[in-house]
C-alpha positions in Angstrom: -5.3 -4.2 -6.7 -3.0 -5.4 -9.4 0.7 -4.7 -9.5 2.8 -4.6 -12.6 6.5 -3.8 -13.1 7.7 -1.4 -15.7 8.8 -4.2 -18.1 5.3 -5.8 -18.0 3.7 -2.4 -18.6 6.0 -1.8 -21.6 5.4 -5.3 -23.0 1.6 -5.3 -22.6 0.0 -1.9 -21.7 -3.4 -3.0 -22.9 -3.6 -5.6 -20.1 -2.7 -3.0 -17.5 -5.4 -0.7 -18.8 -8.0 -3.6 -18.8 -7.1 -4.3 -15.2 -7.3 -0.6 -14.3 -11.0 -0.7 -15.3 -11.5 -3.1 -12.4 -9.4 -1.3 -9.8 -6.1 0.7 -9.3 -3.0 -0.8 -10.8 0.3 -0.1 -9.1 3.4 0.3 -11.3 6.6 -0.8 -9.6 10.1 0.1 -10.7 12.4 -2.4 -8.9 11.1 -2.6 -5.3 9.6 0.9 -5.3 6.1 2.0 -6.2 6.3 4.4 -9.1 2.9 5.2 -10.3 -0.8 4.3 -10.3 -3.0 3.6 -13.3 -6.6 4.4 -12.6 -9.5 3.5 -14.8 -11.7 6.6 -15.2 -14.6 4.9 -17.0 -16.7 4.6 -13.9 -16.2 8.2 -12.8 -15.2 7.1 -9.3 -11.7 8.5 -8.9 -10.2 7.7 -5.4 -8.5 10.5 -3.5 -4.9 10.5 -2.4 -5.7 9.2 1.1 -7.7 6.2 -0.4 -4.8 5.4 -2.7 -2.2 5.6 0.1 -4.3 3.4 2.4 -4.8 0.9 -0.4 -1.1 0.8 -1.2 -0.1 0.6 2.5 -2.6 -2.2 3.2 -1.5 -4.2 0.2 2.2 -3.9 1.0 1.5 -4.8 4.6 -0.6 -7.8 3.6 2.2 -9.0 1.3 4.7 -8.5 4.2 6.7 -5.9 2.3 6.1 -3.3 5.0 5.7 -3.5 8.7 2.7 -2.1 10.5 4.6 1.1 11.4 6.0 1.7 7.9 2.5 1.0 6.4 1.0 3.6 8.7 3.8 6.1 7.7 3.2 5.5 4.0 -0.6 6.0 4.5 0.1 9.2 6.4 -1.9 8.1 9.5 -1.2 6.9 13.0 -0.5 3.3 13.9 -3.8 3.0 15.7 -5.7 4.3 12.7 -3.8 1.8 10.5 -4.7 -1.1 12.8 -8.4 0.0 12.5 -8.2 0.2 8.8 -6.5 -3.2 8.4 -9.1 -4.7 10.7 -11.9 -3.3 8.6 -10.3 -5.0 5.6 -10.1 -8.3 7.5 -6.3 -8.3 7.7 -4.8 -9.5 11.0 -1.8 -8.0 12.6 0.8 -10.7 12.9 2.9 -11.3 16.0 6.1 -12.1 14.1 9.0 -11.1 16.4 10.8 -9.3 13.6 7.6 -7.3 12.7 7.1 -6.4 16.3 10.8 -5.2 16.7 10.6 -3.2 13.5 7.3 -1.6 14.6 8.8 -0.7 18.0 11.8 0.8 16.3 9.6 2.9 14.0 7.4 4.1 17.0 10.6 5.0 19.0 11.9 7.0 16.0 8.5 8.8 15.7 8.5 9.6 19.4 12.1 10.9 19.3 11.3 13.2 16.4 8.2 14.7 18.2 
């Protein structure tokens, strides 16, 4: 998945469209995902869950989101997110900060239940 910021998109929209023919292109405004550009030439349009999973996995892989936050973005449980990441060949790190952030997220979810 390619990622472009708004300035790059404004300066060279043709490149973003060419990349969209290969796969989804995520448009970022600052540090926040703003939009997707999807190539429709192949007729295979992913559904919202597929897009959320792809975004969450990509941001987790790039260490922008913790495991818990990636699961929340995807709209699935942490266990399901672990399974999804495993299918993609991504490993779950044991960085102490990641673990603490994940525990905090899980505690918040449990408290809100």
